[in-house]
C-alpha positions, -999 to 999 in steps of 0.1 A, spaced: -37 361 -814 -32 334 -788 -11 314 -812 11 345 -818 15 350 -781 24 313 -776 51 316 -803 64 349 -788 66 334 -753 84 302 -767 110 322 -786 115 345 -756 121 316 -734 146 301 -759 165 334 -760 163 338 -723 178 303 -718 205 310 -744 213 343 -729 216 328 -694 240 301 -707 262 327 -725 261 350 -694 274 322 -673 305 319 -695 295 294 -722 306 317 -750 311 286 -772 274 291 -781 284 322 -801 298 314 -835 336 312 -837 338 339 -863 323 364 -838 348 355 -811 381 354 -831 395 387 -817 381 385 -782 409 380 -757 407 351 -733 408 374 -704 377 393 -717 356 362 -725 334 364 -694 328 402 -699 320 396 -735 295 368 -727 278 390 -701 276 420 -725 264 398 -754 237 382 -732 223 416 -724 213 419 -761 196 386 -760 177 396 -728 165 428 -745 152 408 -775 136 382 -751 119 411 -733 106 426 -765 92 392 -777 75 386 -743 60 421 -742 47 417 -777 31 384 -767 14 400 -737 1 429 -758 -13 405 -784 -34 389 -757 -55 421 -755 -73 414 -787 -73 413 -825 -82 449 -833 -59 468 -856 -46 491 -829 -36 462 -806 -19 443 -835 0 474 -845 12 479 -809 23 443 -806 43 444 -839 58 478 -829 70 465 -796 83 434 -813 103 454 -838 116 478 -812 128 450 -790 145 432 -818 162 464 -831 173 474 -796 188 439 -790 206 439 -823 220 474 -815 233 461 -782 249 430 -798 265 451 -826 280 475 -800 294 445 -781 309 430 -812 325 464 -821 339 467 -786 352 432 -779 358 417 -814 369 449 -832 341 446 -858 313 425 -871 
């Protein structure tokens, strides 16, 4: 499970870095299609809200990696996967809500 944890930590760090860049205003990292209806005056707020979804996903990945370090028993693995899925779903929900609010749809 150490390899799993390392992968989770690496992807969490990647999402954390990407989220930080977007939060600071670099919304060009988000695909053009997802930014077409976002007003220029709302770009910074859009980036901050979008980054929250990435931070939630990064937290879920990191928490799953930490849980996986506790062993390879079925119960530990199940918890690690459950936390991973919960974090990803929560992050996607945040991003979808941001898209609906600022872009007018997906």
